[in-house]
Backbone of each chain as ProteinMPNN parsed JSONL, in Angstrom:
{"seq_chain_A": "MTRLCEVRETALSVDEAIAAVQRSDAGAIAVFIGNVRDHNDGRPVTLLEYEAYASMAGKEMKNIATEIESEISDVSLAVLHRIGRLEIGDAAVVCVASAPHRGEAFRACRALIDRIKARVPIWKREHGPDGPHWVGWEDARCVAHDHS", "coords_chain_A": {"N_chain_A": [[292.049, 172.378, -17.79], [289.856, 170.055, -19.087], [289.585, 169.239, -22.533], [287.039, 168.99, -24.849], [287.18, 166.879, -27.444], [286.388, 164.76, -29.671], [285.845, 161.709, -31.39], [283.043, 160.085, -32.5], [280.674, 157.437, -32.679], [277.937, 157.784, -32.624], [275.019, 159.793, -32.704], [275.569, 163.301, -32.816], [275.656, 165.715, -30.108], [274.786, 169.003, -30.04], [274.272, 170.632, -28.0], [275.827, 169.467, -25.871], [278.415, 170.013, -26.836], [278.32, 172.786, -26.804], [277.996, 173.249, -23.957], [280.439, 172.432, -23.126], [282.119, 174.581, -23.635], [281.212, 176.717, -22.343], [281.549, 179.561, -20.357], [281.696, 181.906, -17.688], [282.819, 184.313, -18.312], [282.565, 184.421, -21.014], [281.073, 186.059, -23.559], [280.298, 185.312, -25.988], [279.487, 182.63, -28.17], [280.415, 180.77, -30.816], [279.05, 178.563, -33.288], [279.645, 175.95, -35.413], [278.049, 173.665, -37.612], [278.53, 170.903, -39.411], [276.753, 169.332, -41.829], [275.496, 166.359, -43.547], [275.112, 166.471, -46.941], [272.994, 166.569, -49.777], [274.078, 166.552, -52.244], [277.046, 166.557, -54.246], [279.591, 168.201, -55.934], [277.855, 168.489, -58.19], [276.695, 165.958, -58.359], [274.184, 163.651, -57.158], [273.934, 162.645, -53.816], [273.52, 159.966, -51.604], [274.205, 158.832, -49.249], [276.657, 158.975, -46.732], [279.6, 157.327, -45.719], [281.614, 157.523, -42.908], [285.038, 157.189, -41.916], [287.483, 156.7, -39.408], [290.922, 157.133, -38.398], [290.861, 156.507, -35.43], [292.282, 156.893, -32.945], [294.346, 158.638, -33.556], [292.995, 160.673, -34.751], [291.555, 161.918, -32.678], [293.692, 162.847, -31.135], [294.877, 164.649, -32.945], [292.895, 166.552, -33.359], [292.748, 167.629, -30.798], [295.285, 168.727, -30.795], [295.09, 170.742, -32.825], [293.125, 172.352, -31.57], [294.536, 173.225, -29.248], [296.554, 174.66, -30.639], [295.023, 176.736, -31.814], [293.921, 177.955, -29.586], [296.213, 179.042, -28.586], [296.862, 180.91, -30.441], [294.749, 182.746, -30.716], [293.623, 184.918, -28.412], [292.109, 183.906, -25.287], [290.096, 182.152, -26.018], [287.942, 179.269, -25.978], [287.601, 176.008, -27.031], [285.74, 173.312, -28.634], [285.135, 170.112, -30.113], [283.189, 167.741, -31.867], [283.172, 164.806, -33.782], [281.505, 162.812, -36.097], [281.374, 159.347, -37.018], [280.922, 156.48, -39.193], [277.874, 155.301, -40.733], [276.12, 157.858, -42.283], [273.201, 159.654, -42.733], [271.425, 161.805, -45.117], [271.383, 165.17, -44.005], [272.213, 164.417, -41.432], [274.337, 165.423, -38.756], [277.728, 165.715, -39.197], [279.883, 166.851, -38.055], [280.53, 168.962, -35.3], [281.562, 172.108, -34.325], [282.669, 174.291, -31.823], [283.27, 177.442, -30.438], [284.129, 179.527, -27.791], [284.329, 182.921, -26.449], [285.301, 186.142, -25.036], [284.186, 188.016, -26.766], [282.38, 188.417, -29.936], [283.999, 188.454, -32.354], [286.441, 187.055, -31.906], [285.296, 184.638, -31.306], [284.025, 183.747, -33.641], [286.224, 183.757, -35.439], [287.97, 181.909, -34.34], [286.349, 179.529, -34.45], [286.057, 179.169, -37.179], [288.663, 178.722, -37.901], [289.03, 176.322, -36.534], [287.301, 174.387, -37.863], [288.326, 174.595, -40.561], [290.999, 173.638, -40.189], [290.545, 171.056, -39.135], [289.338, 169.937, -41.401], [291.494, 169.913, -43.111], [293.556, 168.408, -41.879], [292.823, 166.279, -40.118], [292.805, 162.752, -39.607], [290.386, 161.548, -41.082], [287.996, 160.091, -43.194], [285.668, 160.011, -45.977], [283.224, 158.013, -47.694], [281.473, 158.344, -50.379], [278.157, 157.733, -51.418], [276.163, 157.234, -54.262], [274.203, 157.519, -57.336], [276.213, 156.584, -59.133], [277.533, 154.643, -57.733], [279.736, 153.745, -54.998], [282.459, 155.902, -53.803], [285.698, 156.868, -52.54], [286.11, 160.019, -51.145], [288.244, 162.319, -52.522], [290.292, 160.531, -53.107], [289.596, 158.407, -54.97], [288.249, 159.966, -56.663], [288.524, 161.278, -59.358], [287.122, 163.095, -60.712], [286.734, 165.294, -59.132], [288.434, 167.876, -59.151], [291.111, 169.857, -57.8], [289.702, 172.371, -56.02], [288.226, 175.284, -54.523], [286.304, 174.669, -51.639], [285.473, 176.031, -49.596]], "CA_chain_A": [[290.745, 172.097, -18.262], [289.79, 169.001, -20.138], [288.962, 169.741, -23.7], [286.124, 167.991, -25.566], [287.692, 166.768, -28.87], [286.163, 163.443, -29.737], [285.363, 160.977, -32.547], [281.911, 159.321, -31.956], [279.895, 156.582, -33.527], [276.685, 158.039, -32.299], [274.516, 161.122, -33.087], [276.173, 164.32, -32.065], [274.84, 166.691, -29.398], [275.241, 170.392, -30.212], [274.203, 171.207, -26.538], [276.995, 168.958, -25.166], [279.569, 170.766, -27.267], [278.226, 174.165, -26.258], [278.242, 173.242, -22.587], [281.924, 172.262, -22.865], [282.933, 175.746, -23.736], [280.501, 177.841, -21.686], [282.341, 180.239, -19.286], [280.924, 183.076, -17.184], [283.367, 185.463, -19.001], [282.506, 184.285, -22.497], [279.832, 186.592, -23.948], [280.035, 184.847, -27.312], [279.71, 181.212, -28.523], [280.107, 180.471, -32.232], [278.881, 177.149, -33.576], [279.639, 175.483, -36.747], [277.535, 172.284, -37.769], [278.663, 170.33, -40.826], [275.653, 168.299, -42.167], [275.456, 165.603, -44.865], [274.398, 167.308, -48.075], [272.365, 165.623, -50.749], [274.782, 166.523, -53.487], [278.466, 166.99, -54.19], [280.186, 168.426, -57.26], [276.876, 168.254, -59.197], [276.057, 164.587, -58.269], [273.395, 163.335, -56.05], [274.576, 161.942, -52.715], [272.425, 159.319, -50.864], [274.646, 158.341, -47.997], [278.184, 159.093, -46.551], [280.28, 156.51, -44.712], [282.839, 158.207, -42.416], [285.944, 156.338, -41.218], [288.682, 157.581, -38.867], [292.026, 156.563, -37.59], [290.249, 157.22, -34.309], [293.14, 157.402, -31.861], [295.16, 159.778, -34.036], [292.025, 161.788, -35.075], [291.312, 162.562, -31.404], [294.864, 163.652, -30.781], [295.089, 165.733, -33.925], [291.87, 167.529, -33.048], [293.203, 168.281, -29.523], [296.466, 169.529, -31.247], [294.539, 171.82, -33.46], [292.428, 173.193, -30.576], [295.554, 173.777, -28.578], [297.165, 175.634, -31.469], [294.246, 177.952, -31.958], [293.831, 178.614, -28.254], [297.511, 179.79, -28.309], [296.97, 181.953, -31.465], [293.712, 183.588, -30.479], [293.656, 184.976, -26.93], [290.997, 183.805, -24.48], [289.023, 181.328, -26.596], [287.851, 177.827, -25.624], [287.232, 175.24, -28.239], [285.377, 171.891, -28.531], [284.662, 169.571, -31.456], [282.76, 166.396, -32.039], [282.994, 164.386, -35.164], [280.806, 161.535, -36.072], [281.852, 158.387, -38.004], [279.945, 155.455, -39.48], [276.886, 155.582, -41.925], [275.287, 159.079, -42.024], [272.146, 159.947, -43.821], [271.273, 163.229, -45.526], [270.876, 165.911, -42.874], [272.845, 164.14, -40.112], [275.493, 166.216, -38.382], [278.946, 164.966, -39.191], [280.834, 167.536, -37.166], [280.054, 170.258, -34.574], [282.714, 172.816, -33.746], [282.175, 175.507, -31.048], [284.251, 178.326, -29.862], [283.669, 180.624, -26.884], [285.31, 183.982, -26.236], [284.526, 187.27, -24.443], [283.43, 188.736, -27.814], [282.123, 187.464, -31.103], [285.018, 188.425, -33.397], [287.322, 185.918, -31.697], [284.631, 183.299, -31.3], [283.861, 183.342, -35.05], [287.51, 183.491, -36.088], [288.429, 180.554, -33.765], [285.439, 178.496, -34.96], [286.356, 179.051, -38.618], [290.04, 178.099, -37.872], [288.944, 175.013, -36.112], [286.746, 173.519, -38.954], [289.245, 174.574, -41.581], [292.153, 172.763, -39.963], [290.072, 169.748, -39.126], [289.225, 169.444, -42.744], [292.841, 169.759, -43.717], [294.623, 167.641, -41.158], [292.435, 165.197, -39.174], [292.652, 161.531, -40.431], [288.988, 161.12, -41.153], [287.734, 159.914, -44.576], [284.282, 159.63, -46.188], [282.908, 157.24, -48.891], [280.205, 158.941, -50.83], [277.327, 156.922, -52.174], [275.204, 157.916, -55.133], [273.853, 156.685, -58.475], [277.315, 155.971, -59.772], [278.205, 153.744, -56.799], [280.495, 154.511, -53.935], [283.861, 156.198, -53.962], [286.328, 157.601, -51.413], [286.24, 161.408, -51.543], [289.641, 162.89, -52.588], [291.194, 159.531, -53.486], [289.175, 157.735, -56.126], [287.398, 160.787, -57.371], [289.348, 162.177, -60.274], [286.109, 164.152, -61.204], [286.763, 166.415, -58.271], [289.812, 168.549, -59.258], [291.339, 170.771, -56.735], [289.068, 173.728, -56.093], [287.888, 175.72, -53.144], [285.019, 174.288, -51.176], [285.284, 176.819, -48.298]], "C_chain_A": [[290.806, 170.961, -19.286], [289.062, 169.586, -21.353], [288.19, 168.732, -24.432], [286.541, 167.933, -27.027], [287.499, 165.256, -29.198], [285.578, 162.988, -31.147], [284.269, 160.101, -31.943], [281.295, 158.478, -33.064], [278.434, 156.849, -33.46], [276.268, 159.471, -32.735], [275.116, 162.136, -32.2], [275.12, 165.187, -31.354], [275.453, 168.028, -29.483], [275.264, 170.954, -28.68], [275.405, 170.661, -25.702], [278.301, 169.755, -25.57], [279.645, 172.205, -26.745], [278.494, 174.158, -24.766], [279.772, 173.085, -22.254], [282.681, 173.444, -22.983], [282.342, 176.943, -23.029], [281.345, 178.328, -20.48], [281.607, 181.553, -18.881], [281.522, 184.389, -17.843], [283.268, 185.468, -20.436], [281.129, 184.843, -22.907], [279.427, 186.001, -25.331], [280.344, 183.369, -27.441], [279.385, 181.187, -29.94], [280.033, 179.006, -32.432], [278.927, 176.915, -35.028], [279.117, 173.942, -36.849], [277.773, 171.858, -39.155], [277.667, 169.182, -41.025], [275.982, 167.549, -43.43], [274.555, 166.182, -45.767], [273.987, 166.205, -49.089], [273.027, 165.674, -52.153], [276.215, 166.959, -53.254], [278.984, 167.188, -55.547], [279.192, 168.046, -58.332], [276.219, 166.901, -59.22], [275.205, 164.481, -57.074], [274.134, 162.531, -55.019], [273.399, 161.307, -51.91], [272.848, 158.98, -49.527], [276.21, 158.595, -47.908], [278.545, 158.15, -45.437], [281.528, 157.213, -44.289], [283.593, 157.105, -41.735], [287.016, 157.222, -40.655], [289.812, 156.616, -38.364], [291.779, 157.173, -36.192], [291.292, 157.704, -33.298], [293.926, 158.62, -32.255], [294.209, 160.94, -34.266], [291.758, 162.609, -33.802], [292.533, 163.538, -31.003], [295.077, 164.833, -31.625], [294.064, 166.885, -33.717], [292.202, 168.327, -31.775], [294.4, 169.214, -30.03], [296.046, 170.816, -31.779], [293.851, 172.828, -32.522], [293.438, 173.88, -29.792], [296.207, 174.926, -29.317], [296.372, 176.945, -31.509], [294.012, 178.654, -30.645], [295.064, 179.4, -27.929], [297.52, 180.963, -29.282], [295.937, 183.1, -31.132], [293.387, 183.748, -28.923], [292.206, 184.76, -26.381], [289.881, 183.199, -25.16], [289.148, 179.867, -26.018], [287.063, 177.048, -26.727], [286.716, 173.794, -27.833], [284.968, 171.413, -29.868], [284.302, 168.137, -31.208], [282.647, 165.952, -33.519], [282.451, 162.974, -35.169], [281.371, 160.575, -37.103], [280.796, 157.338, -38.093], [279.033, 155.944, -40.662], [276.069, 156.764, -41.543], [274.407, 159.319, -43.249], [272.067, 161.426, -44.076], [270.746, 163.941, -44.307], [271.459, 165.624, -41.487], [274.015, 165.081, -39.94], [276.67, 165.332, -38.345], [279.934, 165.568, -38.298], [280.202, 168.737, -36.552], [281.405, 170.804, -33.916], [282.099, 174.031, -32.978], [283.458, 176.19, -30.493], [283.582, 179.321, -28.937], [284.744, 181.642, -26.729], [284.566, 185.103, -25.588], [283.727, 187.997, -25.529], [283.318, 187.936, -29.142], [283.213, 187.419, -32.24], [285.983, 187.213, -33.223], [286.683, 184.622, -31.76], [284.491, 182.909, -32.817], [285.26, 183.0, -35.672], [288.024, 182.076, -35.606], [287.645, 179.345, -34.304], [285.803, 178.147, -36.379], [287.718, 178.289, -38.762], [289.87, 176.575, -37.584], [288.391, 174.058, -37.294], [287.739, 173.454, -40.114], [290.503, 173.607, -41.355], [291.771, 171.4, -39.668], [289.95, 169.146, -40.497], [290.496, 169.127, -43.511], [293.701, 168.666, -43.213], [294.08, 166.307, -40.467], [292.181, 163.925, -40.019], [291.24, 160.941, -40.335], [288.655, 161.097, -42.742], [286.206, 159.707, -44.804], [284.119, 158.994, -47.617], [281.562, 157.704, -49.17], [279.447, 157.934, -51.74], [276.319, 157.67, -53.025], [274.881, 157.003, -56.304], [275.005, 155.979, -59.203], [278.106, 154.947, -58.895], [279.094, 154.516, -55.839], [281.92, 154.815, -54.376], [284.333, 157.038, -52.752], [286.576, 158.994, -51.883], [287.726, 161.786, -51.475], [290.64, 161.793, -53.084], [290.856, 158.787, -54.819], [288.434, 158.706, -57.141], [288.089, 161.774, -58.248], [288.403, 163.287, -60.898], [286.239, 165.428, -60.451], [288.253, 167.006, -58.283], [289.92, 169.497, -58.141], [290.695, 172.163, -56.821], [288.55, 174.031, -54.671], [286.486, 175.461, -52.769], [284.578, 175.106, -49.93], [284.13, 177.765, -48.434]], "O_chain_A": [[291.649, 170.915, -20.181], [288.077, 170.313, -21.226], [288.702, 167.629, -24.625], [286.269, 168.871, -27.776], [288.458, 164.512, -28.991], [284.959, 163.742, -31.898], [284.531, 159.421, -30.95], [281.405, 158.804, -34.246], [277.688, 156.193, -34.187], [277.133, 160.266, -33.101], [275.201, 161.941, -30.987], [273.99, 165.39, -31.796], [276.583, 168.198, -29.026], [276.195, 171.637, -28.256], [275.933, 171.409, -24.879], [279.132, 170.094, -24.727], [280.672, 172.754, -26.348], [279.212, 175.052, -24.318], [280.262, 173.561, -21.23], [283.821, 173.469, -22.518], [282.882, 178.047, -23.093], [281.793, 177.508, -19.679], [280.975, 182.196, -19.719], [280.844, 185.413, -17.92], [283.79, 186.367, -21.096], [280.113, 184.198, -22.648], [278.293, 186.202, -25.767], [281.339, 182.891, -26.896], [278.265, 181.516, -30.332], [280.815, 178.249, -31.855], [278.295, 177.634, -35.803], [279.712, 173.064, -36.226], [277.205, 172.471, -40.058], [277.804, 168.141, -40.382], [276.683, 168.069, -44.298], [273.376, 166.392, -45.481], [274.569, 165.125, -49.189], [272.627, 164.978, -53.087], [276.56, 167.605, -52.265], [278.791, 166.268, -56.342], [279.559, 167.37, -59.292], [275.289, 166.679, -59.995], [275.453, 165.141, -56.065], [274.973, 161.728, -55.427], [272.427, 161.986, -51.578], [271.995, 158.827, -48.653], [276.936, 158.441, -48.89], [277.928, 158.138, -44.372], [282.407, 157.494, -45.103], [283.024, 156.224, -41.091], [287.42, 158.246, -41.206], [289.583, 155.468, -37.982], [292.377, 158.182, -35.817], [291.192, 158.838, -32.831], [294.162, 159.521, -31.45], [294.572, 162.086, -34.004], [291.738, 163.839, -33.844], [292.408, 164.709, -30.642], [295.417, 165.91, -31.136], [294.398, 168.056, -33.897], [291.965, 169.532, -31.698], [294.437, 170.39, -29.668], [296.5, 171.873, -31.339], [294.006, 174.037, -32.695], [293.293, 175.09, -29.617], [296.406, 176.009, -28.766], [296.886, 178.043, -31.293], [293.916, 179.881, -30.624], [295.022, 180.317, -27.108], [298.155, 181.969, -28.967], [296.263, 184.28, -31.267], [292.941, 182.804, -28.27], [291.238, 185.318, -26.898], [288.749, 183.637, -24.954], [290.213, 179.364, -25.66], [286.013, 177.467, -27.216], [287.181, 173.185, -26.87], [284.501, 172.194, -30.696], [284.97, 167.411, -30.473], [282.093, 166.659, -34.361], [282.85, 162.098, -34.402], [281.864, 161.096, -38.103], [279.898, 157.253, -37.255], [279.382, 156.837, -41.434], [275.357, 156.698, -40.541], [274.74, 159.223, -44.43], [272.605, 162.218, -43.303], [269.828, 163.468, -43.637], [271.28, 166.378, -40.53], [274.622, 165.489, -40.93], [276.705, 164.34, -37.618], [280.796, 164.851, -37.792], [279.431, 169.452, -37.192], [282.152, 170.157, -33.181], [281.158, 174.675, -33.44], [284.481, 175.589, -30.167], [282.554, 179.898, -29.292], [285.929, 181.331, -26.848], [283.335, 185.083, -25.559], [282.67, 188.551, -25.225], [284.034, 186.969, -29.401], [283.3, 186.436, -32.977], [286.297, 186.483, -34.163], [287.272, 183.619, -32.161], [284.842, 181.785, -33.176], [285.378, 181.997, -36.375], [288.435, 181.228, -36.399], [288.213, 178.287, -34.574], [285.854, 176.974, -36.747], [287.884, 177.389, -39.585], [290.444, 175.71, -38.246], [289.022, 173.051, -37.614], [287.989, 172.361, -40.624], [290.937, 172.897, -42.262], [292.598, 170.521, -39.912], [290.381, 168.021, -40.749], [290.569, 168.258, -44.38], [294.473, 168.055, -43.953], [294.839, 165.356, -40.281], [291.453, 163.975, -41.011], [290.975, 159.983, -39.609], [289.032, 162.019, -43.465], [285.523, 159.261, -43.882], [284.781, 159.392, -48.575], [280.623, 157.531, -48.393], [280.009, 157.375, -52.681], [275.695, 158.626, -52.566], [275.244, 155.827, -56.28], [274.814, 154.925, -59.809], [279.177, 154.471, -59.273], [279.185, 155.743, -55.868], [282.508, 154.105, -55.192], [283.585, 157.751, -52.083], [287.197, 159.176, -52.93], [288.372, 161.578, -50.448], [291.76, 162.146, -53.452], [291.727, 158.578, -55.663], [288.069, 158.328, -58.254], [288.222, 162.953, -57.921], [288.865, 164.251, -61.509], [285.933, 166.506, -60.959], [289.118, 166.62, -57.497], [288.91, 169.913, -57.574], [291.115, 173.009, -57.611], [288.463, 173.171, -53.795], [285.556, 175.926, -53.427], [283.518, 174.902, -49.338], [283.814, 178.493, -47.493]]}, "seq_chain_B": "MIRIKLLYFAGVRDAVGKPEETVELPSEVRSVVELSGHMEKTRAALSGRLDSVRFAVNETFVDGEHVLSDGDVVALIPPVAGG", "coords_chain_B": {"N_chain_B": [[317.585, 144.097, -38.366], [314.586, 145.708, -39.103], [311.27, 145.789, -38.085], [308.036, 146.846, -38.825], [304.703, 147.992, -38.141], [302.166, 148.325, -40.415], [299.389, 150.445, -41.092], [296.362, 150.646, -42.833], [294.004, 152.789, -44.41], [290.664, 153.64, -45.454], [290.568, 154.478, -48.916], [293.072, 153.411, -49.398], [293.173, 151.153, -47.882], [291.187, 149.644, -49.199], [292.459, 149.234, -51.647], [294.785, 147.81, -50.977], [293.552, 145.644, -49.703], [293.469, 144.786, -47.012], [293.416, 145.721, -43.599], [295.677, 146.109, -42.004], [299.133, 145.311, -41.61], [302.099, 143.434, -40.63], [305.502, 144.111, -41.323], [308.802, 143.3, -42.437], [311.445, 145.401, -42.937], [313.507, 145.754, -45.91], [317.09, 146.216, -45.951], [317.797, 148.451, -47.436], [315.731, 150.188, -47.091], [314.969, 152.793, -44.969], [313.92, 155.417, -44.467], [310.913, 157.298, -44.518], [310.272, 158.136, -47.118], [311.65, 156.305, -48.618], [310.31, 154.061, -47.753], [307.799, 154.553, -48.903], [308.423, 154.503, -51.715], [309.331, 151.81, -51.817], [306.874, 150.547, -51.222], [305.249, 151.162, -53.342], [306.509, 149.811, -55.321], [306.435, 147.154, -54.535], [303.716, 146.611, -54.115], [301.303, 146.142, -56.313], [298.816, 147.353, -56.42], [299.228, 149.768, -55.328], [300.865, 151.166, -56.89], [302.168, 153.985, -58.305], [300.445, 155.568, -56.847], [300.911, 156.802, -54.427], [301.59, 159.489, -54.153], [299.85, 161.378, -53.183], [299.568, 160.525, -50.639], [299.942, 160.868, -47.089], [302.127, 160.264, -44.439], [301.983, 158.812, -41.115], [303.635, 158.378, -38.175], [303.496, 156.477, -35.376], [301.172, 157.812, -34.641], [301.637, 160.447, -35.311], [302.042, 162.966, -37.791], [304.666, 162.706, -40.328], [307.541, 163.825, -42.137], [309.122, 163.02, -45.332], [311.783, 162.495, -44.853], [311.943, 161.342, -42.401], [313.269, 158.964, -40.238], [312.804, 155.545, -39.88], [312.015, 153.345, -37.037], [312.501, 150.165, -35.3], [309.5, 148.537, -34.543], [307.828, 150.615, -34.971], [304.639, 152.076, -35.546], [303.16, 152.589, -38.589], [301.193, 154.656, -40.348], [299.305, 154.859, -43.375], [298.111, 157.746, -44.792], [295.624, 158.557, -46.773], [294.259, 161.286, -48.753], [292.59, 163.453, -46.527], [289.163, 163.761, -45.559], [287.435, 164.861, -43.675], [284.661, 166.436, -41.825]], "CA_chain_B": [[316.303, 144.087, -39.084], [313.518, 146.661, -38.673], [310.01, 145.32, -38.282], [307.081, 147.852, -38.552], [303.249, 147.708, -38.421], [301.577, 149.288, -41.406], [298.007, 150.628, -41.034], [295.768, 151.195, -44.088], [292.593, 153.317, -44.189], [289.855, 154.112, -46.613], [290.891, 153.965, -50.242], [294.357, 152.614, -49.394], [292.84, 149.774, -47.398], [290.464, 148.914, -50.219], [293.392, 148.944, -52.678], [295.62, 146.736, -50.528], [292.688, 144.5, -49.409], [293.517, 144.501, -45.612], [293.508, 146.937, -42.772], [297.039, 146.247, -41.441], [300.019, 144.141, -41.68], [303.435, 143.66, -39.946], [306.385, 143.751, -42.399], [310.294, 143.537, -42.188], [311.977, 146.28, -44.035], [314.873, 145.458, -46.339], [318.014, 147.166, -45.331], [317.918, 149.828, -48.003], [314.531, 151.007, -46.669], [314.945, 153.329, -43.62], [313.23, 156.619, -44.307], [309.554, 157.235, -44.92], [310.288, 158.23, -48.595], [312.159, 155.035, -49.051], [309.223, 153.083, -47.574], [306.741, 154.92, -49.915], [308.914, 153.9, -52.961], [309.317, 150.355, -51.718], [305.529, 150.005, -51.22], [304.699, 151.265, -54.644], [307.26, 148.776, -56.112], [306.037, 145.787, -54.121], [302.327, 146.348, -54.163], [300.855, 146.673, -57.578], [297.576, 148.172, -56.161], [299.588, 151.136, -54.843], [301.938, 151.671, -57.905], [301.864, 155.307, -58.765], [299.251, 156.118, -56.102], [301.187, 157.289, -53.08], [301.976, 160.794, -54.233], [298.883, 162.091, -52.366], [299.451, 159.954, -49.316], [300.855, 161.219, -46.159], [302.556, 159.08, -43.453], [302.018, 159.183, -39.756], [304.457, 157.355, -37.401], [303.034, 156.413, -33.994], [300.115, 158.805, -34.62], [302.153, 161.863, -35.627], [302.482, 163.151, -39.169], [306.112, 162.953, -40.396], [307.968, 164.1, -43.491], [309.806, 161.931, -46.042], [313.121, 162.263, -44.311], [311.822, 160.701, -41.088], [313.904, 157.628, -40.269], [311.893, 154.483, -39.167], [312.588, 152.5, -36.054], [311.908, 148.899, -35.094], [308.312, 148.598, -33.66], [307.104, 151.733, -35.379], [303.303, 151.925, -36.226], [303.221, 153.531, -39.611], [299.83, 154.705, -41.066], [299.257, 155.619, -44.584], [296.984, 158.588, -44.751], [295.116, 159.13, -47.969], [293.699, 162.644, -48.636], [291.575, 163.398, -45.589], [287.879, 164.303, -46.004], [286.5, 165.075, -42.557], [283.784, 167.644, -41.887]], "C_chain_B": [[315.254, 144.969, -38.399], [312.113, 146.045, -39.014], [309.002, 146.495, -37.898], [305.662, 147.34, -38.775], [302.743, 148.784, -39.332], [299.993, 149.33, -41.169], [297.477, 151.224, -42.257], [294.358, 151.64, -43.849], [292.004, 153.711, -45.566], [290.284, 153.538, -47.879], [292.165, 153.102, -50.261], [294.061, 151.104, -49.004], [292.157, 148.901, -48.493], [291.465, 148.401, -51.309], [294.266, 147.722, -52.252], [294.824, 145.431, -50.091], [292.817, 143.975, -47.996], [293.763, 145.685, -44.905], [294.866, 147.097, -42.148], [297.864, 145.07, -41.698], [301.472, 144.449, -41.022], [304.548, 143.241, -41.11], [307.923, 144.027, -41.855], [310.793, 144.244, -43.352], [313.344, 145.795, -44.531], [315.834, 146.545, -45.972], [318.169, 148.484, -45.946], [316.773, 150.748, -47.752], [314.636, 151.49, -45.282], [314.183, 154.539, -43.436], [311.758, 156.368, -44.914], [309.465, 157.34, -46.453], [310.72, 156.984, -49.218], [311.055, 153.915, -48.971], [308.181, 153.344, -48.567], [307.182, 154.369, -51.339], [308.821, 152.433, -52.896], [307.836, 149.769, -51.808], [304.952, 150.029, -52.593], [305.37, 150.186, -55.64], [306.704, 147.353, -55.789], [304.656, 145.466, -54.029], [301.696, 147.028, -55.394], [299.648, 147.566, -57.424], [297.976, 149.547, -55.813], [300.577, 151.757, -55.901], [301.26, 153.055, -58.342], [300.708, 156.089, -58.028], [299.571, 156.791, -54.727], [301.605, 158.728, -52.981], [301.154, 161.72, -53.187], [298.707, 161.589, -50.898], [300.419, 160.405, -48.356], [301.176, 160.118, -45.143], [302.527, 159.647, -42.03], [302.781, 158.008, -39.029], [304.063, 157.45, -35.888], [302.105, 157.704, -33.74], [300.538, 160.288, -34.762], [302.596, 161.838, -37.082], [303.97, 163.355, -39.275], [306.385, 163.296, -41.847], [308.668, 162.916, -44.068], [311.134, 161.529, -45.465], [313.158, 161.434, -43.06], [312.406, 159.242, -41.208], [313.036, 156.659, -39.268], [312.735, 153.654, -38.12], [311.799, 151.199, -35.941], [310.669, 149.135, -34.124], [307.521, 149.787, -34.064], [305.647, 151.307, -35.894], [303.212, 153.018, -37.244], [301.885, 153.523, -40.411], [299.987, 155.504, -42.386], [297.968, 156.353, -44.674], [296.623, 159.208, -45.985], [294.452, 160.513, -47.686], [292.585, 162.534, -47.613], [290.315, 164.126, -46.093], [286.9, 164.467, -44.861], [285.578, 166.31, -42.802], [282.581, 167.32, -42.815]], "O_chain_B": [[315.109, 144.914, -37.178], [311.845, 145.816, -40.193], [309.1, 147.056, -36.806], [305.448, 146.374, -39.508], [302.868, 149.98, -39.066], [299.383, 148.266, -41.065], [298.027, 152.214, -42.742], [293.591, 150.961, -43.167], [292.657, 154.024, -46.561], [290.388, 152.319, -48.022], [292.286, 152.175, -51.063], [294.515, 150.108, -49.568], [292.443, 147.721, -48.697], [291.325, 147.287, -51.814], [294.461, 146.771, -53.009], [295.353, 144.32, -50.113], [292.36, 142.865, -47.722], [294.28, 146.646, -45.476], [295.189, 148.222, -41.769], [297.379, 143.972, -41.968], [301.903, 145.598, -40.927], [304.458, 142.174, -41.717], [308.172, 144.854, -40.978], [310.649, 143.862, -44.513], [314.226, 145.468, -43.737], [315.432, 147.679, -45.709], [318.55, 149.478, -45.328], [316.796, 151.921, -48.126], [314.412, 150.68, -44.383], [313.761, 154.774, -42.304], [311.484, 155.421, -45.651], [308.621, 156.662, -47.038], [310.206, 156.611, -50.273], [310.877, 153.055, -49.834], [307.653, 152.367, -49.097], [306.344, 153.827, -52.059], [308.288, 151.814, -53.817], [307.603, 148.697, -52.366], [304.263, 149.099, -53.012], [304.774, 149.78, -56.637], [306.544, 146.507, -56.669], [304.288, 144.3, -53.888], [301.578, 148.249, -55.495], [299.465, 148.474, -58.235], [297.171, 150.465, -55.969], [301.045, 152.874, -55.676], [300.077, 153.19, -58.656], [300.138, 157.064, -58.517], [298.691, 157.257, -54.003], [301.943, 159.197, -51.894], [301.669, 162.605, -52.504], [297.912, 162.082, -50.098], [301.617, 160.384, -48.638], [300.457, 159.121, -45.075], [302.967, 160.767, -41.767], [302.545, 156.829, -39.292], [304.321, 158.471, -35.25], [302.277, 158.48, -32.8], [299.827, 161.209, -34.359], [303.324, 160.969, -37.563], [304.546, 164.071, -38.456], [305.529, 163.073, -42.703], [308.813, 161.895, -43.395], [311.559, 160.378, -45.57], [314.193, 160.891, -42.673], [312.083, 158.467, -42.108], [312.679, 156.964, -38.13], [313.911, 153.34, -38.302], [310.654, 151.09, -36.38], [310.771, 149.799, -33.093], [306.472, 149.962, -33.443], [305.504, 150.299, -36.586], [303.187, 154.201, -36.907], [301.521, 152.533, -41.045], [300.629, 156.549, -42.499], [296.884, 155.77, -44.646], [297.164, 160.257, -46.333], [294.137, 160.844, -46.543], [291.717, 161.671, -47.741], [290.403, 165.003, -46.953], [285.699, 164.25, -45.022], [285.694, 167.059, -43.772], [281.715, 168.169, -43.023]]}, "name": "protein", "num_of_chains": 2, "seq": "MTRLCEVRETALSVDEAIAAVQRSDAGAIAVFIGNVRDHNDGRPVTLLEYEAYASMAGKEMKNIATEIESEISDVSLAVLHRIGRLEIGDAAVVCVASAPHRGEAFRACRALIDRIKARVPIWKREHGPDGPHWVGWEDARCVAHDHSMIRIKLLYFAGVRDAVGKPEETVELPSEVRSVVELSGHMEKTRAALSGRLDSVRFAVNETFVDGEHVLSDGDVVALIPPVAGG"}
């Protein structure tokens, strides 16, 4: 089965991601949508610019999906990640997981977004009143803490 | 002589001022950790800044002990922030 794990420069379709994991034996589909938020760590955000090492990002997302499908039985996964200039409210990432039952679908979807955020070579430059900065690199104001 | 292509992204690219370059490694630089040290020494903009940067060779993450080969494509991966 070909797995949908892609970096795109255009608006994401949640329906497309769902269709990619639909199976007649899957009674549950869990969806996570990551949207651009209007604030981060107490500061207003006006725009996010996403950048990817696109060829590696696609591979790494496929690796993650394969890993999770081997860890949680009978799940199917798909992910779309957008890059470029995103406005407040735009979907930056769509993760979907299907499974016979909801427990596995939720668990697999959560693992998918968590590992994508930890490992996939995608970056974002946050724009706000203080000017732009690369999140996690130039932002000494954001000390390590849990955003999950 | 080993020649590699370096890829720079996001904050690293802004610091270096270009997206990629091809370099010849001095003979004492063979592993990824040696490359990291070499780059901090030879590029002022990266001095003291590579602790949080991971390396990928030919699109796969590697650890510091990984030995580089001629023709490798080596990407500097600053802290990722997808999602």
